[in-house]
NUPA-641647 format. One record per residue (C-alpha): residue number from 1; residue in one letter; x, y, z. Coordinates in Angstrom, 1 decimal. Layout:
% NUPA-641647
{k->NUM | r->a | xx->X | yy->Y | zz->Z}
...
//
This chain:
% NUPA-641647
{k->1 | r->m | xx->87.5 | yy->135.9 | zz->96.9}
{k->2 | r->s | xx->88.8 | yy->132.6 | zz->98.1}
{k->3 | r->d | xx->92.1 | yy->132.2 | zz->99.9}
{k->4 | r->a | xx->95.3 | yy->130.6 | zz->98.6}
{k->5 | r->v | xx->95.0 | yy->126.7 | zz->98.5}
{k->6 | r->k | xx->98.0 | yy->124.8 | zz->99.9}
{k->7 | r->v | xx->98.7 | yy->121.2 | zz->98.8}
{k->8 | r->g | xx->102.2 | yy->119.9 | zz->99.6}
{k->9 | r->d | xx->104.7 | yy->122.5 | zz->98.7}
{k->10 | r->v | xx->102.2 | yy->124.2 | zz->96.3}
{k->11 | r->s | xx->100.4 | yy->127.4 | zz->97.2}
{k->12 | r->a | xx->97.9 | yy->128.5 | zz->94.5}
{k->13 | r->e | xx->96.3 | yy->132.0 | zz->94.8}
{k->14 | r->p | xx->92.8 | yy->132.5 | zz->93.5}
{k->15 | r->g | xx->92.8 | yy->132.5 | zz->89.7}
{k->16 | r->t | xx->96.0 | yy->130.6 | zz->89.3}
{k->17 | r->r | xx->97.4 | yy->127.1 | zz->88.4}
{k->18 | r->e | xx->100.5 | yy->125.9 | zz->90.3}
{k->19 | r->q | xx->102.5 | yy->122.7 | zz->90.4}
{k->20 | r->g | xx->104.8 | yy->121.0 | zz->92.8}
{k->21 | r->y | xx->105.0 | yy->118.0 | zz->95.1}
{k->22 | r->i | xx->103.6 | yy->116.3 | zz->98.2}
{k->23 | r->e | xx->106.6 | yy->115.2 | zz->100.2}
{k->24 | r->g | xx->106.9 | yy->111.4 | zz->100.1}
{k->25 | r->v | xx->109.7 | yy->109.1 | zz->101.2}
{k->26 | r->e | xx->113.4 | yy->108.6 | zz->100.8}
{k->27 | r->l | xx->115.2 | yy->105.7 | zz->99.2}
{k->28 | r->t | xx->118.2 | yy->104.0 | zz->100.7}
{k->29 | r->t | xx->120.3 | yy->106.4 | zz->98.6}
{k->30 | r->g | xx->118.7 | yy->109.4 | zz->100.2}
{k->31 | r->d | xx->116.9 | yy->110.3 | zz->97.0}
{k->32 | r->s | xx->113.4 | yy->111.7 | zz->97.6}
{k->33 | r->i | xx->110.4 | yy->110.1 | zz->96.0}
{k->34 | r->n | xx->107.7 | yy->112.7 | zz->96.0}
{k->35 | r->i | xx->104.1 | yy->112.8 | zz->94.7}
{k->36 | r->p | xx->103.5 | yy->115.2 | zz->91.8}
{k->37 | r->v | xx->100.5 | yy->117.5 | zz->92.2}
{k->38 | r->v | xx->98.9 | yy->120.4 | zz->90.2}
{k->39 | r->v | xx->96.5 | yy->122.8 | zz->91.9}
{k->40 | r->l | xx->94.1 | yy->124.9 | zz->90.0}
{k->41 | r->n | xx->92.5 | yy->127.5 | zz->92.2}
{k->42 | r->g | xx->89.5 | yy->129.0 | zz->90.5}
{k->43 | r->s | xx->88.6 | yy->132.7 | zz->90.5}
{k->44 | r->k | xx->85.4 | yy->132.0 | zz->92.3}
{k->45 | r->e | xx->84.7 | yy->130.1 | zz->95.5}
{k->46 | r->g | xx->83.3 | yy->126.6 | zz->95.4}
{k->47 | r->p | xx->83.9 | yy->123.0 | zz->96.2}
{k->48 | r->t | xx->87.2 | yy->121.0 | zz->95.8}
{k->49 | r->a | xx->87.6 | yy->118.1 | zz->93.3}
{k->50 | r->l | xx->90.5 | yy->115.6 | zz->93.5}
{k->51 | r->l | xx->91.5 | yy->114.0 | zz->90.2}
{k->52 | r->f | xx->93.5 | yy->111.0 | zz->91.3}
{k->53 | r->s | xx->95.4 | yy->108.6 | zz->89.0}
{k->54 | r->t | xx->97.9 | yy->105.8 | zz->88.9}
{k->55 | r->q | xx->97.4 | yy->104.4 | zz->92.4}
{k->56 | r->h | xx->98.7 | yy->101.3 | zz->90.5}
{k->57 | r->g | xx->101.9 | yy->102.0 | zz->88.7}
{k->58 | r->k | xx->101.1 | yy->100.3 | zz->85.4}
{k->59 | r->e | xx->97.7 | yy->102.0 | zz->84.9}
{k->60 | r->l | xx->98.6 | yy->105.1 | zz->82.8}
{k->61 | r->q | xx->95.4 | yy->106.3 | zz->81.1}
{k->62 | r->g | xx->94.3 | yy->108.5 | zz->84.0}
{k->63 | r->t | xx->97.6 | yy->110.3 | zz->84.0}
{k->64 | r->a | xx->96.8 | yy->111.6 | zz->80.5}
{k->65 | r->v | xx->93.3 | yy->112.5 | zz->81.6}
{k->66 | r->t | xx->94.6 | yy->114.6 | zz->84.5}
{k->67 | r->h | xx->97.1 | yy->116.3 | zz->82.2}
{k->68 | r->e | xx->94.5 | yy->117.1 | zz->79.6}
{k->69 | r->m | xx->92.0 | yy->118.3 | zz->82.2}
{k->70 | r->i | xx->94.3 | yy->120.5 | zz->84.2}
{k->71 | r->h | xx->96.3 | yy->122.1 | zz->81.3}
{k->72 | r->e | xx->93.9 | yy->122.1 | zz->78.4}
{k->73 | r->r | xx->90.3 | yy->121.8 | zz->79.5}
{k->74 | r->l | xx->90.2 | yy->123.9 | zz->82.6}
{k->75 | r->s | xx->90.8 | yy->127.6 | zz->83.1}
{k->76 | r->p | xx->91.1 | yy->129.2 | zz->86.5}
{k->77 | r->d | xx->88.7 | yy->131.9 | zz->85.3}
{k->78 | r->e | xx->86.0 | yy->129.3 | zz->84.6}
{k->79 | r->v | xx->86.4 | yy->127.2 | zz->87.7}
{k->80 | r->a | xx->84.4 | yy->127.9 | zz->90.9}
{k->81 | r->g | xx->86.4 | yy->126.2 | zz->93.6}
{k->82 | r->t | xx->89.6 | yy->124.1 | zz->93.4}
{k->83 | r->v | xx->90.7 | yy->121.2 | zz->91.2}
{k->84 | r->i | xx->93.6 | yy->119.2 | zz->92.7}
{k->85 | r->a | xx->95.3 | yy->116.8 | zz->90.2}
{k->86 | r->i | xx->97.6 | yy->113.9 | zz->91.3}
{k->87 | r->p | xx->98.7 | yy->112.4 | zz->88.0}
{k->88 | r->v | xx->100.8 | yy->109.6 | zz->89.6}
{k->89 | r->a | xx->99.7 | yy->108.7 | zz->93.1}
{k->90 | r->n | xx->102.2 | yy->106.0 | zz->93.7}
{k->91 | r->p | xx->105.6 | yy->106.9 | zz->92.2}
{k->92 | r->l | xx->107.2 | yy->103.9 | zz->93.8}
{k->93 | r->a | xx->105.0 | yy->101.6 | zz->91.7}
{k->94 | r->f | xx->105.1 | yy->103.9 | zz->88.6}
{k->95 | r->m | xx->108.9 | yy->104.0 | zz->88.4}
{k->96 | r->h | xx->109.0 | yy->100.1 | zz->88.0}
{k->97 | r->a | xx->105.7 | yy->99.8 | zz->86.2}
{k->98 | r->t | xx->104.4 | yy->97.6 | zz->88.9}
{k->99 | r->y | xx->100.9 | yy->97.3 | zz->90.4}
{k->100 | r->r | xx->102.1 | yy->97.9 | zz->94.0}
{k->101 | r->s | xx->105.1 | yy->99.6 | zz->95.5}
{k->102 | r->w | xx->108.3 | yy->97.7 | zz->94.6}
{k->103 | r->i | xx->109.8 | yy->98.3 | zz->98.1}
{k->104 | r->d | xx->107.2 | yy->96.6 | zz->100.3}
{k->105 | r->n | xx->104.6 | yy->95.2 | zz->97.8}
{k->106 | r->r | xx->101.9 | yy->97.4 | zz->99.3}
{k->107 | r->d | xx->99.0 | yy->99.1 | zz->97.5}
{k->108 | r->v | xx->98.8 | yy->102.8 | zz->98.4}
{k->109 | r->g | xx->95.0 | yy->102.5 | zz->98.3}
{k->110 | r->y | xx->94.8 | yy->99.6 | zz->100.7}
{k->111 | r->v | xx->97.0 | yy->100.7 | zz->103.6}
{k->112 | r->n | xx->96.2 | yy->102.6 | zz->106.8}
{k->113 | r->v | xx->96.5 | yy->106.3 | zz->106.2}
{k->114 | r->e | xx->96.4 | yy->107.0 | zz->110.0}
{k->115 | r->n | xx->99.7 | yy->105.1 | zz->110.4}
{k->116 | r->t | xx->101.9 | yy->108.2 | zz->109.7}
{k->117 | r->e | xx->105.0 | yy->106.4 | zz->111.0}
{k->118 | r->g | xx->104.2 | yy->103.1 | zz->109.3}
{k->119 | r->n | xx->105.8 | yy->101.3 | zz->106.4}
{k->120 | r->t | xx->107.0 | yy->103.0 | zz->103.2}
{k->121 | r->t | xx->103.7 | yy->102.9 | zz->101.3}
{k->122 | r->e | xx->101.6 | yy->103.8 | zz->104.4}
{k->123 | r->r | xx->103.7 | yy->107.0 | zz->104.6}
{k->124 | r->l | xx->102.8 | yy->107.8 | zz->101.0}
{k->125 | r->a | xx->99.1 | yy->107.2 | zz->101.6}
{k->126 | r->s | xx->99.2 | yy->109.3 | zz->104.8}
{k->127 | r->a | xx->100.8 | yy->112.2 | zz->102.9}
{k->128 | r->i | xx->98.1 | yy->111.9 | zz->100.2}
{k->129 | r->w | xx->95.3 | yy->111.9 | zz->102.8}
{k->130 | r->e | xx->96.6 | yy->114.8 | zz->104.8}
{k->131 | r->n | xx->97.5 | yy->117.0 | zz->101.8}
{k->132 | r->a | xx->94.8 | yy->116.2 | zz->99.3}
{k->133 | r->w | xx->92.1 | yy->113.6 | zz->99.8}
{k->134 | r->s | xx->90.9 | yy->115.0 | zz->103.1}
{k->135 | r->k | xx->90.3 | yy->118.4 | zz->101.4}
{k->136 | r->a | xx->88.1 | yy->117.0 | zz->98.6}
{k->137 | r->d | xx->84.3 | yy->117.3 | zz->98.2}
{k->138 | r->i | xx->84.4 | yy->114.7 | zz->95.3}
{k->139 | r->v | xx->87.2 | yy->112.3 | zz->94.3}
{k->140 | r->v | xx->87.5 | yy->110.8 | zz->90.8}
{k->141 | r->n | xx->89.9 | yy->107.9 | zz->91.0}
{k->142 | r->y | xx->91.2 | yy->106.6 | zz->87.6}
{k->143 | r->h | xx->92.2 | yy->103.0 | zz->87.1}
{k->144 | r->c | xx->92.8 | yy->100.7 | zz->84.1}
{k->145 | r->n | xx->92.4 | yy->97.1 | zz->82.9}
{k->146 | r->d | xx->94.4 | yy->95.4 | zz->80.2}
{k->147 | r->h | xx->93.8 | yy->93.4 | zz->77.1}
{k->148 | r->p | xx->91.4 | yy->91.7 | zz->76.2}
{k->149 | r->d | xx->89.1 | yy->94.0 | zz->78.2}
{k->150 | r->s | xx->87.0 | yy->96.4 | zz->76.2}
{k->151 | r->l | xx->84.5 | yy->97.7 | zz->78.8}
{k->152 | r->y | xx->84.7 | yy->101.2 | zz->80.2}
{k->153 | r->f | xx->83.0 | yy->101.1 | zz->83.6}
{k->154 | r->q | xx->82.9 | yy->102.7 | zz->87.0}
{k->155 | r->i | xx->82.5 | yy->101.1 | zz->90.4}
{k->156 | r->i | xx->80.5 | yy->102.8 | zz->93.2}
{k->157 | r->e | xx->80.6 | yy->101.7 | zz->96.8}
{k->158 | r->p | xx->78.0 | yy->103.9 | zz->98.5}
{k->159 | r->t | xx->77.7 | yy->104.4 | zz->102.2}
{k->160 | r->e | xx->75.0 | yy->106.2 | zz->104.2}
{k->161 | r->e | xx->77.2 | yy->109.3 | zz->104.2}
{k->162 | r->t | xx->78.1 | yy->109.3 | zz->100.5}
{k->163 | r->e | xx->75.3 | yy->107.4 | zz->98.6}
{k->164 | r->a | xx->73.5 | yy->110.5 | zz->97.1}
{k->165 | r->d | xx->76.7 | yy->112.1 | zz->95.9}
{k->166 | r->v | xx->78.3 | yy->108.9 | zz->94.6}
{k->167 | r->e | xx->75.1 | yy->108.2 | zz->92.5}
{k->168 | r->r | xx->75.1 | yy->111.8 | zz->91.2}
{k->169 | r->a | xx->78.8 | yy->111.4 | zz->90.1}
{k->170 | r->a | xx->78.1 | yy->108.1 | zz->88.4}
{k->171 | r->e | xx->75.1 | yy->109.4 | zz->86.5}
{k->172 | r->a | xx->77.1 | yy->112.4 | zz->85.4}
{k->173 | r->f | xx->80.2 | yy->110.4 | zz->84.2}
{k->174 | r->g | xx->77.9 | yy->108.2 | zz->82.1}
{k->175 | r->i | xx->79.5 | yy->104.8 | zz->81.6}
{k->176 | r->t | xx->78.6 | yy->101.2 | zz->82.7}
{k->177 | r->t | xx->78.1 | yy->101.4 | zz->86.5}
{k->178 | r->v | xx->78.7 | yy->98.5 | zz->88.8}
{k->179 | r->r | xx->77.5 | yy->98.8 | zz->92.4}
{k->180 | r->k | xx->79.7 | yy->97.0 | zz->94.9}
{k->181 | r->d | xx->78.1 | yy->96.3 | zz->98.2}
{k->182 | r->n | xx->80.0 | yy->94.3 | zz->100.9}
{k->183 | r->i | xx->82.2 | yy->92.4 | zz->98.4}
{k->184 | r->v | xx->85.7 | yy->91.6 | zz->99.6}
{k->185 | r->e | xx->88.1 | yy->90.3 | zz->97.0}
{k->186 | r->s | xx->91.4 | yy->91.8 | zz->98.1}
{k->187 | r->g | xx->92.5 | yy->94.5 | zz->100.5}
{k->188 | r->p | xx->90.5 | yy->95.9 | zz->103.4}
{k->189 | r->g | xx->87.1 | yy->96.5 | zz->101.7}
{k->190 | r->p | xx->84.2 | yy->97.0 | zz->101.7}
{k->191 | r->i | xx->84.1 | yy->100.7 | zz->102.3}
{k->192 | r->g | xx->82.8 | yy->101.7 | zz->105.7}
{k->193 | r->a | xx->83.7 | yy->103.5 | zz->108.9}
{k->194 | r->d | xx->84.5 | yy->100.2 | zz->110.8}
{k->195 | r->r | xx->87.1 | yy->99.1 | zz->108.2}
{k->196 | r->v | xx->90.8 | yy->99.7 | zz->107.8}
{k->197 | r->p | xx->91.1 | yy->103.5 | zz->107.4}
{k->198 | r->t | xx->92.4 | yy->103.5 | zz->103.8}
{k->199 | r->l | xx->92.0 | yy->106.6 | zz->101.6}
{k->200 | r->s | xx->88.6 | yy->105.3 | zz->100.4}
{k->201 | r->n | xx->87.3 | yy->104.1 | zz->103.7}
{k->202 | r->k | xx->88.4 | yy->107.1 | zz->105.8}
{k->203 | r->g | xx->87.1 | yy->109.4 | zz->103.1}
{k->204 | r->a | xx->83.7 | yy->107.6 | zz->103.0}
{k->205 | r->a | xx->83.5 | yy->107.8 | zz->106.8}
{k->206 | r->e | xx->84.0 | yy->111.5 | zz->106.6}
{k->207 | r->g | xx->81.5 | yy->111.9 | zz->103.9}
{k->208 | r->i | xx->83.8 | yy->112.3 | zz->100.9}
{k->209 | r->p | xx->82.3 | yy->110.6 | zz->97.8}
{k->210 | r->e | xx->84.6 | yy->108.7 | zz->95.4}
{k->211 | r->l | xx->83.9 | yy->107.5 | zz->91.9}
{k->212 | r->m | xx->86.3 | yy->104.8 | zz->90.7}
{k->213 | r->v | xx->86.6 | yy->104.8 | zz->86.9}
{k->214 | r->e | xx->88.2 | yy->101.9 | zz->84.9}
{k->215 | r->f | xx->89.7 | yy->102.5 | zz->81.5}
{k->216 | r->i | xx->91.2 | yy->99.9 | zz->79.2}
{k->217 | r->n | xx->94.7 | yy->99.3 | zz->77.9}
{k->218 | r->g | xx->96.6 | yy->100.5 | zz->81.0}
{k->219 | r->r | xx->100.1 | yy->100.5 | zz->79.6}
{k->220 | r->y | xx->99.7 | yy->102.4 | zz->76.3}
{k->221 | r->l | xx->97.7 | yy->105.7 | zz->75.9}
{k->222 | r->d | xx->94.7 | yy->105.7 | zz->73.6}
{k->223 | r->e | xx->92.4 | yy->108.3 | zz->72.3}
{k->224 | r->t | xx->89.2 | yy->106.6 | zz->73.4}
{k->225 | r->s | xx->90.2 | yy->106.3 | zz->77.0}
{k->226 | r->l | xx->91.2 | yy->110.0 | zz->77.0}
{k->227 | r->r | xx->87.9 | yy->111.0 | zz->75.4}
{k->228 | r->v | xx->85.9 | yy->109.0 | zz->77.9}
{k->229 | r->g | xx->87.9 | yy->110.3 | zz->80.8}
{k->230 | r->v | xx->87.8 | yy->113.9 | zz->79.9}
{k->231 | r->d | xx->84.1 | yy->114.0 | zz->78.9}
{k->232 | r->g | xx->83.1 | yy->112.1 | zz->82.0}
{k->233 | r->t | xx->85.2 | yy->114.3 | zz->84.3}
{k->234 | r->l | xx->83.9 | yy->117.5 | zz->82.8}
{k->235 | r->n | xx->80.4 | yy->116.3 | zz->83.5}
{k->236 | r->v | xx->81.2 | yy->115.5 | zz->87.1}
{k->237 | r->l | xx->82.7 | yy->118.9 | zz->87.6}
{k->238 | r->r | xx->79.5 | yy->120.4 | zz->86.2}
{k->239 | r->e | xx->77.3 | yy->118.2 | zz->88.4}
{k->240 | r->f | xx->79.2 | yy->119.4 | zz->91.5}
{k->241 | r->d | xx->79.1 | yy->123.1 | zz->90.5}
{k->242 | r->l | xx->82.8 | yy->123.6 | zz->89.8}
{k->243 | r->l | xx->81.9 | yy->124.4 | zz->86.2}
{k->244 | r->e | xx->78.9 | yy->126.2 | zz->84.9}
{k->245 | r->g | xx->76.2 | yy->124.3 | zz->83.0}
{k->246 | r->e | xx->74.6 | yy->121.0 | zz->83.3}
{k->247 | r->p | xx->76.1 | yy->117.6 | zz->82.6}
{k->248 | r->s | xx->75.4 | yy->116.1 | zz->79.2}
{k->249 | r->e | xx->72.1 | yy->114.0 | zz->79.2}
{k->250 | r->g | xx->72.3 | yy->110.3 | zz->79.0}
{k->251 | r->p | xx->75.3 | yy->107.9 | zz->78.9}
{k->252 | r->q | xx->78.4 | yy->108.4 | zz->76.9}
{k->253 | r->e | xx->78.2 | yy->107.2 | zz->73.3}
{k->254 | r->d | xx->80.3 | yy->104.9 | zz->71.0}
{k->255 | r->i | xx->81.3 | yy->102.6 | zz->73.8}
{k->256 | r->t | xx->79.9 | yy->99.3 | zz->75.1}
{k->257 | r->l | xx->77.3 | yy->100.0 | zz->77.8}
{k->258 | r->v | xx->75.3 | yy->97.7 | zz->80.2}
{k->259 | r->p | xx->72.5 | yy->100.1 | zz->81.1}
{k->260 | r->c | xx->71.2 | yy->100.6 | zz->84.6}
{k->261 | r->q | xx->69.3 | yy->103.3 | zz->86.5}
{k->262 | r->y | xx->72.4 | yy->105.6 | zz->86.5}
{k->263 | r->t | xx->72.8 | yy->105.4 | zz->82.7}
{k->264 | r->g | xx->69.4 | yy->105.8 | zz->81.2}
{k->265 | r->g | xx->68.1 | yy->102.3 | zz->82.0}
{k->266 | r->h | xx->66.5 | yy->100.5 | zz->84.9}
{k->267 | r->g | xx->67.7 | yy->98.4 | zz->87.8}
{k->268 | r->v | xx->71.2 | yy->98.0 | zz->89.2}
{k->269 | r->n | xx->74.4 | yy->96.3 | zz->88.0}
{k->270 | r->r | xx->75.7 | yy->94.6 | zz->91.1}
{k->271 | r->a | xx->79.2 | yy->93.1 | zz->91.6}
{k->272 | r->h | xx->79.0 | yy->89.3 | zz->92.0}
{k->273 | r->g | xx->82.7 | yy->88.8 | zz->92.8}
{k->274 | r->m | xx->85.7 | yy->87.1 | zz->91.3}
{k->275 | r->v | xx->85.5 | yy->84.0 | zz->89.2}
{k->276 | r->r | xx->88.4 | yy->81.7 | zz->90.2}
{k->277 | r->n | xx->90.0 | yy->78.5 | zz->89.0}
{k->278 | r->d | xx->91.6 | yy->75.3 | zz->90.2}
{k->279 | r->s | xx->94.4 | yy->74.6 | zz->87.7}
{k->280 | r->g | xx->97.4 | yy->76.7 | zz->86.8}
{k->281 | r->g | xx->98.8 | yy->77.4 | zz->83.4}
{k->282 | r->i | xx->98.1 | yy->79.6 | zz->80.4}
{k->283 | r->l | xx->94.8 | yy->81.5 | zz->80.5}
{k->284 | r->y | xx->92.6 | yy->81.8 | zz->77.4}
{k->285 | r->p | xx->89.6 | yy->84.2 | zz->77.8}
{k->286 | r->r | xx->86.5 | yy->83.1 | zz->76.0}
{k->287 | r->q | xx->83.9 | yy->85.8 | zz->76.5}
{k->288 | r->p | xx->83.9 | yy->89.5 | zz->75.7}
{k->289 | r->t | xx->83.5 | yy->91.9 | zz->78.6}
{k->290 | r->g | xx->80.2 | yy->93.9 | zz->78.8}
{k->291 | r->e | xx->78.1 | yy->91.2 | zz->76.9}
{k->292 | r->f | xx->75.6 | yy->88.9 | zz->78.5}
{k->293 | r->v | xx->77.0 | yy->85.5 | zz->79.6}
{k->294 | r->a | xx->74.6 | yy->82.7 | zz->80.8}
{k->295 | r->e | xx->75.3 | yy->80.6 | zz->83.9}
{k->296 | r->g | xx->77.4 | yy->77.6 | zz->83.0}
{k->297 | r->e | xx->79.0 | yy->79.1 | zz->79.9}
{k->298 | r->t | xx->82.8 | yy->78.9 | zz->79.6}
{k->299 | r->v | xx->84.5 | yy->82.2 | zz->80.4}
{k->300 | r->a | xx->88.1 | yy->80.9 | zz->80.2}
{k->301 | r->d | xx->90.1 | yy->77.8 | zz->79.3}
{k->302 | r->i | xx->93.4 | yy->76.9 | zz->81.0}
{k->303 | r->v | xx->96.2 | yy->74.9 | zz->79.2}
{k->304 | r->d | xx->99.1 | yy->73.6 | zz->81.2}
{k->305 | r->l | xx->102.8 | yy->74.1 | zz->80.2}
{k->306 | r->h | xx->102.8 | yy->70.9 | zz->78.1}
{k->307 | r->g | xx->99.9 | yy->72.3 | zz->76.0}
{k->308 | r->n | xx->97.2 | yy->70.1 | zz->77.5}
{k->309 | r->h | xx->93.7 | yy->71.5 | zz->78.2}
{k->310 | r->v | xx->93.2 | yy->71.2 | zz->82.0}
{k->311 | r->e | xx->90.2 | yy->73.3 | zz->82.9}
{k->312 | r->s | xx->87.2 | yy->75.2 | zz->81.5}
{k->313 | r->v | xx->86.2 | yy->77.9 | zz->83.9}
{k->314 | r->k | xx->82.4 | yy->78.4 | zz->84.0}
{k->315 | r->m | xx->80.2 | yy->81.5 | zz->84.6}
{k->316 | r->p | xx->78.7 | yy->81.1 | zz->88.0}
{k->317 | r->v | xx->75.6 | yy->83.2 | zz->87.4}
{k->318 | r->d | xx->73.6 | yy->84.8 | zz->84.6}
{k->319 | r->g | xx->75.4 | yy->88.1 | zz->84.1}
{k->320 | r->y | xx->78.3 | yy->90.0 | zz->82.6}
{k->321 | r->l | xx->82.1 | yy->90.2 | zz->82.9}
{k->322 | r->w | xx->83.8 | yy->93.4 | zz->83.6}
{k->323 | r->a | xx->87.6 | yy->92.6 | zz->83.5}
{k->324 | r->y | xx->89.9 | yy->89.7 | zz->83.1}
{k->325 | r->a | xx->92.5 | yy->89.9 | zz->85.8}
{k->326 | r->g | xx->94.9 | yy->87.0 | zz->85.1}
{k->327 | r->s | xx->98.0 | yy->86.4 | zz->87.0}
{k->328 | r->q | xx->98.5 | yy->88.2 | zz->90.3}
{k->329 | r->q | xx->102.0 | yy->89.4 | zz->89.4}
{k->330 | r->f | xx->101.6 | yy->92.5 | zz->91.5}
{k->331 | r->a | xx->105.3 | yy->92.8 | zz->92.3}
{k->332 | r->t | xx->106.3 | yy->92.8 | zz->88.7}
{k->333 | r->s | xx->105.5 | yy->94.8 | zz->85.6}
{k->334 | r->g | xx->103.7 | yy->91.6 | zz->84.4}
{k->335 | r->g | xx->100.0 | yy->90.8 | zz->84.2}
{k->336 | r->m | xx->100.7 | yy->88.0 | zz->81.8}
{k->337 | r->q | xx->98.1 | yy->85.8 | zz->80.3}
{k->338 | r->t | xx->98.8 | yy->83.2 | zz->83.0}
{k->339 | r->i | xx->97.0 | yy->82.0 | zz->86.1}
{k->340 | r->e | xx->97.7 | yy->80.1 | zz->89.3}
{k->341 | r->s | xx->95.3 | yy->77.9 | zz->91.3}
{k->342 | r->g | xx->92.8 | yy->80.1 | zz->93.0}
{k->343 | r->g | xx->93.8 | yy->83.0 | zz->90.8}
{k->344 | r->k | xx->91.8 | yy->86.0 | zz->89.6}
{k->345 | r->v | xx->90.3 | yy->84.8 | zz->86.3}
{k->346 | r->v | xx->87.7 | yy->87.5 | zz->85.7}
{k->347 | r->y | xx->85.4 | yy->89.8 | zz->87.6}
{k->348 | r->a | xx->81.6 | yy->89.2 | zz->87.1}
{k->349 | r->f | xx->78.5 | yy->91.3 | zz->87.8}
{k->350 | r->t | xx->74.8 | yy->90.7 | zz->87.5}
{k->351 | r->h | xx->71.9 | yy->92.9 | zz->86.5}
{k->352 | r->e | xx->68.9 | yy->93.3 | zz->88.8}
{k->353 | r->e | xx->66.0 | yy->94.8 | zz->87.0}
{k->354 | r->n | xx->63.6 | yy->95.1 | zz->89.9}
{k->355 | r->v | xx->65.3 | yy->96.9 | zz->92.8}
//
């Protein structure tokens, strides 16, 4: 019989489900902003999975997935090991529906977790690392993109320590998989021991695999995202022996899929990077995500505030689009269909058949 599992102020005995908080930070008023956590300690011994959502405060789908998993789909009697669920990882961002913390405009996933006496968001990240992430054998990290995106996908950033387990998790989850190797678009990436010790980087350096899942329609809950998230997560828990049985064979159905070796196809989908622009104005996406786009085709048009067409943004390679990013209004609840010079128009990836 396993021992009680302690996460924050929660202590879950074997065969129980308990909820509470990881201590966070205080506002100027003295009010505490703590991180909600639910711990399901199975009746049998086994590994630990962390279900981690809403690192970015306007990305809501994963919150619903963690709720469904921990309260409806998982029973302590059926789980071998422990499932830790953090439904809202950055409550500072969540309370204002912003991408980053409204206090210091920092991303809880991009700051130094070793700086325990650092800025406000670093203290949140340090608390998450110490209490939850460092205890995990597998992390499923839920994110969202917004309209007009329609592609459910997952990003893997394998290291020597985590590659085998990350690939197992990706195959089990069963959606379009994009491999990201040494691509730096924002933050401290790529993942590796010699990088800023973020949650992901420090975890990878210590052999903790992470699967980053991207849903659509971050602000409003939808049944497809919930289904994709729950089905994929159940398969990951089976693959890592927290649940009995084998993962479902093949990729998930009834969603757009760009196949690769992890999802019943061949080759690798590899991140190309961000497609950027020169002119600012209103952004008009011109291509669907998840469908082939030839090099030189227009992926977006930009119109200035007088209504004049000022730029057609072209696809730099033969490949696919995974998400339109739009304006970098990280400190607001925005994400409007607008763009500034050098902004994030759209993420692109290629498919390499022979690898």
